[in-house]
C-alpha positions as CSV (number, residue, x, y, z in Angstrom):
1,X,6.3,21.7,-15.2
2,X,2.6,21.3,-15.6
3,X,1.8,19.3,-18.7
4,X,-1.7,19.2,-20.2
5,X,-3.2,17.2,-23.0
6,X,-5.3,19.5,-25.2
7,X,-7.3,19.6,-28.4
8,X,-6.9,22.6,-30.8
9,X,-8.4,22.8,-34.2
10,X,-9.0,19.0,-34.4
11,X,-5.5,18.0,-33.2
12,X,-4.7,16.5,-29.8
13,X,-1.3,17.2,-28.3
14,X,0.6,17.8,-25.1
15,X,1.5,21.3,-24.0
16,X,3.0,23.0,-21.0
17,X,0.6,25.1,-19.0
18,X,1.9,28.6,-18.2
19,X,-0.6,30.9,-16.5
20,X,-3.6,31.4,-18.8
21,X,-2.0,29.9,-21.9
22,X,-0.4,26.7,-23.2
23,X,2.7,26.1,-25.3
24,X,2.7,23.1,-27.6
25,X,5.4,20.5,-26.8
26,X,5.3,18.9,-30.3
27,X,7.5,21.0,-32.5
28,X,6.4,19.1,-35.6
29,X,2.9,20.7,-35.4
30,X,4.4,24.1,-36.1
31,X,2.6,25.8,-33.2
32,X,5.4,28.0,-32.0
33,X,3.2,30.7,-30.4
34,X,1.4,30.2,-27.0
35,X,-2.3,29.5,-27.2
36,X,-4.8,31.1,-24.8
37,X,-6.9,28.7,-22.8
38,X,-10.1,29.9,-24.5
39,X,-8.8,28.5,-27.8
40,X,-8.1,25.0,-26.5
41,X,-10.0,22.2,-24.9
42,X,-8.4,20.4,-21.9
43,X,-8.5,16.7,-22.4
44,X,-7.9,13.8,-19.9
45,X,-4.1,14.0,-19.2
46,X,-3.3,10.6,-20.6
47,X,-4.5,8.0,-23.1
48,X,-2.9,4.9,-21.5
49,X,-2.8,1.3,-22.6
50,X,-3.7,0.3,-19.0
51,X,-4.6,1.7,-15.6
52,X,-3.0,-0.3,-12.9
53,X,-4.4,0.2,-9.4
54,X,-3.0,-0.7,-6.0
55,X,-5.6,-2.0,-3.5
56,X,-5.4,-1.4,0.2
57,X,-2.1,0.6,0.1
58,X,-2.5,2.8,3.2
59,X,-2.1,1.5,6.7
60,X,-5.0,3.7,7.9
61,X,-7.3,2.5,5.1
62,X,-6.4,-1.1,5.9
63,X,-7.5,-0.4,9.5
64,X,-10.6,1.3,8.3
65,X,-11.6,-1.7,6.2
66,X,-10.5,-4.1,9.0
67,X,-8.2,-6.0,6.7
68,X,-4.6,-7.2,7.1
69,X,-1.8,-5.3,5.6
70,X,-0.8,-7.0,2.4
71,X,2.7,-8.5,2.2
72,X,3.1,-7.4,-1.4
73,X,1.2,-5.0,-3.7
74,X,-2.3,-6.1,-4.6
75,X,-3.0,-5.0,-8.2
76,X,-6.1,-4.7,-10.3
77,X,-7.1,-2.8,-13.4
78,X,-9.4,-0.1,-14.7
79,X,-10.1,0.0,-18.4
80,X,-8.8,3.0,-20.3
81,X,-12.5,3.7,-21.3
82,X,-13.1,4.7,-17.7
83,X,-10.9,7.8,-18.0
84,X,-12.4,11.3,-17.9
85,X,-10.8,14.6,-17.5
86,X,-11.2,17.4,-14.9
87,X,-14.7,19.0,-14.8
88,X,-16.2,16.1,-16.8
89,X,-19.1,14.4,-14.8
90,X,-18.9,11.1,-12.9
91,X,-21.9,9.2,-14.0
92,X,-23.7,7.1,-11.4
93,X,-24.8,3.8,-13.2
94,X,-28.3,2.6,-12.6
95,X,-26.9,-0.8,-11.8
96,X,-25.5,0.5,-8.5
97,X,-27.1,1.9,-5.4
98,X,-23.8,3.1,-3.8
99,X,-20.9,4.7,-5.7
100,X,-17.9,5.9,-3.6
101,X,-15.1,8.4,-4.2
102,X,-11.5,7.3,-3.6
103,X,-9.0,10.1,-4.0
104,X,-5.5,9.0,-5.1
105,X,-2.1,10.0,-6.3
106,X,-1.6,8.7,-9.8
107,X,1.8,7.9,-11.3
108,X,2.2,8.5,-15.1
109,X,4.9,6.5,-16.8
110,X,7.3,8.2,-19.2
111,X,9.4,5.3,-20.6
112,X,8.9,1.7,-21.5
113,X,10.1,-0.4,-18.6
114,X,10.3,-4.0,-17.5
115,X,12.0,-5.4,-14.4
116,X,13.2,-2.1,-13.0
117,X,14.4,-1.9,-9.5
118,X,13.0,0.4,-6.8
119,X,16.1,2.6,-7.1
120,X,15.6,2.9,-10.9
121,X,11.9,3.5,-10.8
122,X,11.9,7.3,-10.6
123,X,13.9,7.4,-13.9
124,X,10.9,5.9,-15.7
125,X,8.2,8.2,-14.2
126,X,7.1,11.2,-16.3
127,X,5.0,12.8,-13.5
128,X,2.1,12.7,-11.2
129,X,-1.6,13.7,-11.3
130,X,-4.8,13.5,-9.2
131,X,-7.2,10.6,-9.7
132,X,-10.4,9.3,-8.2
133,X,-10.8,5.5,-8.1
134,X,-14.6,5.6,-8.3
135,X,-16.1,2.4,-7.1
136,X,-19.6,0.9,-7.1
137,X,-19.2,-0.4,-3.5
138,X,-22.3,-2.6,-3.5
139,X,-21.3,-4.3,-6.7
140,X,-17.8,-4.9,-5.4
141,X,-19.3,-6.7,-2.4
142,X,-21.7,-8.6,-4.6
143,X,-19.2,-9.7,-7.2
144,X,-16.3,-10.3,-4.9
145,X,-14.1,-8.9,-7.8
146,X,-13.3,-5.4,-9.0
147,X,-13.9,-5.5,-12.7
148,X,-17.5,-4.3,-12.8
149,X,-17.4,-2.2,-9.6
150,X,-14.5,-0.1,-10.8
151,X,-14.8,-0.4,-14.6
152,X,-17.8,1.8,-15.5
153,X,-17.4,4.6,-18.0
154,X,-16.3,7.8,-16.1
155,X,-15.0,5.8,-13.1
156,X,-11.4,7.1,-13.5
157,X,-11.3,10.9,-13.4
158,X,-7.8,12.3,-13.7
159,X,-6.1,15.6,-14.1
160,X,-6.3,18.3,-14.9
161,X,-2.6,18.2,-15.6
162,X,0.5,16.1,-15.0
163,X,3.0,17.7,-12.6
164,X,6.5,16.6,-13.7
165,X,8.4,18.0,-10.7
166,X,7.3,16.6,-7.4
167,X,10.3,16.7,-5.0
168,X,9.1,13.8,-2.9
169,X,5.9,11.9,-3.9
170,X,6.2,9.8,-0.7
171,X,5.6,13.0,1.3
172,X,2.4,14.7,-0.2
173,X,-1.0,15.2,1.3
174,X,-4.1,13.8,-0.4
175,X,-7.4,15.6,0.5
176,X,-10.8,14.6,-0.9
177,X,-13.8,17.0,-0.5
178,X,-17.4,16.3,-1.1
179,X,-19.4,19.5,-1.6
180,X,-16.6,21.5,0.0
181,X,-16.4,19.3,3.1
182,X,-13.2,17.3,3.8
183,X,-13.9,13.6,3.7
184,X,-10.5,12.1,3.2
185,X,-7.2,13.5,4.4
186,X,-4.0,11.4,4.3
187,X,-0.3,11.5,3.7
188,X,1.5,9.4,1.1
189,X,4.0,8.7,3.9
190,X,1.3,6.3,5.2
191,X,1.5,4.2,2.0
192,X,2.4,0.6,2.6
193,X,4.3,0.5,-0.7
194,X,5.8,3.7,-2.1
195,X,5.2,4.9,-5.7
196,X,8.6,3.6,-6.6
197,X,7.9,0.2,-5.1
198,X,4.7,0.0,-7.0
199,X,6.4,0.8,-10.3
200,X,9.1,-1.8,-9.6
201,X,6.6,-4.5,-8.6
202,X,4.2,-3.8,-11.6
203,X,7.2,-3.9,-14.0
204,X,8.1,-7.3,-12.7
205,X,4.8,-8.5,-13.9
206,X,4.2,-6.6,-17.1
207,X,5.7,-4.1,-19.5
208,X,4.8,-0.6,-18.6
209,X,4.4,1.8,-21.6
210,X,4.7,5.6,-21.8
211,X,1.4,7.0,-20.6
212,X,0.4,4.1,-18.5
213,X,-1.0,5.0,-15.1
214,X,-0.5,3.5,-11.7
215,X,-3.1,4.6,-9.0
216,X,-1.3,4.3,-5.7
217,X,-4.3,3.6,-3.3
218,X,-6.6,5.7,-1.2
219,X,-6.4,7.0,2.4
220,X,-9.2,6.4,4.8
221,X,-12.5,8.2,4.6
222,X,-14.1,6.7,1.5
223,X,-17.8,7.3,1.2
224,X,-20.8,7.6,-1.2
225,X,-21.6,10.2,-3.8
226,X,-25.0,11.4,-5.0
227,X,-26.2,13.1,-8.1
228,X,-25.7,16.8,-7.8
229,X,-22.5,16.4,-5.7
230,X,-19.1,17.8,-6.5
231,X,-16.0,15.9,-5.6
232,X,-12.5,17.5,-5.3
233,X,-9.3,15.6,-5.0
234,X,-6.4,17.9,-4.1
235,X,-2.8,16.7,-3.7
236,X,-0.2,19.1,-2.4
237,X,2.3,20.2,-5.0
238,X,0.5,18.3,-7.7
239,X,-3.0,19.5,-8.7
240,X,-6.7,19.9,-7.9
241,X,-9.2,17.6,-9.7
242,X,-12.8,18.7,-9.7
243,X,-15.6,16.4,-10.8
244,X,-19.4,17.0,-10.8
245,X,-21.6,13.9,-10.2
246,X,-24.7,13.1,-12.2
247,X,-27.2,10.2,-12.6
248,X,-27.1,8.0,-15.6
249,X,-30.6,9.2,-16.4
250,X,-29.5,12.8,-16.5
251,X,-26.1,12.3,-18.1
252,X,-27.0,12.1,-21.8
253,X,-25.1,8.8,-22.0
254,X,-26.5,6.7,-24.8
255,X,-25.2,3.2,-25.6
256,X,-21.9,3.9,-23.9
257,X,-21.3,7.3,-25.6
258,X,-21.1,10.5,-23.6
259,X,-23.0,13.1,-25.6
């Protein structure tokens, strides 16, 4: 099932996507009839308490970066304020001279969990979506840390929906296109740690809440974006995420608020 987060007449709720209409999943709202897409606004698919990211989680990407394969997952965070939905623009901050795309499979948690085993992990996952772990590469190198480089507003595009039925998330293809040209193409089978292993490991450190997101790492082929570009992240059996790219000067962003 494709699940979208939508706004309709001032209310935000989850709905199933069925062709060119949606069906509200919250029966308490009294919206029993399907709503056509032209009557709703598609929102970012989640509003998590945290976005957990796995660094260097593809063998081929580790080779690309000339780094050793980690012995256990390397985790970092993006702030929830970085999330945008499909078709919303990635804003290139004036602080950075190089901002990269990183197409990724995102895990969306469905249940509160803590200390779950790898075998149990799938029971706590609600579904999967596409994500772009946007990174200011020059600031990452300068700071030696990820907080600023990956934390700007709009640096976590996700969506447009959550796919709840993915037969084998360890066997999907991730393709990132820049202006229609393939720049990344990898298989989740090349992950160093599977989605289930990442859920289990993260839950051994912190409580995962419904709606929390785990980004599972990026395949090789990362590269820079420029204003005017369009980035597509497509994952087989999951979704297609499309994001335009704009400069901060042309974004209408004032004091941290996207107009």
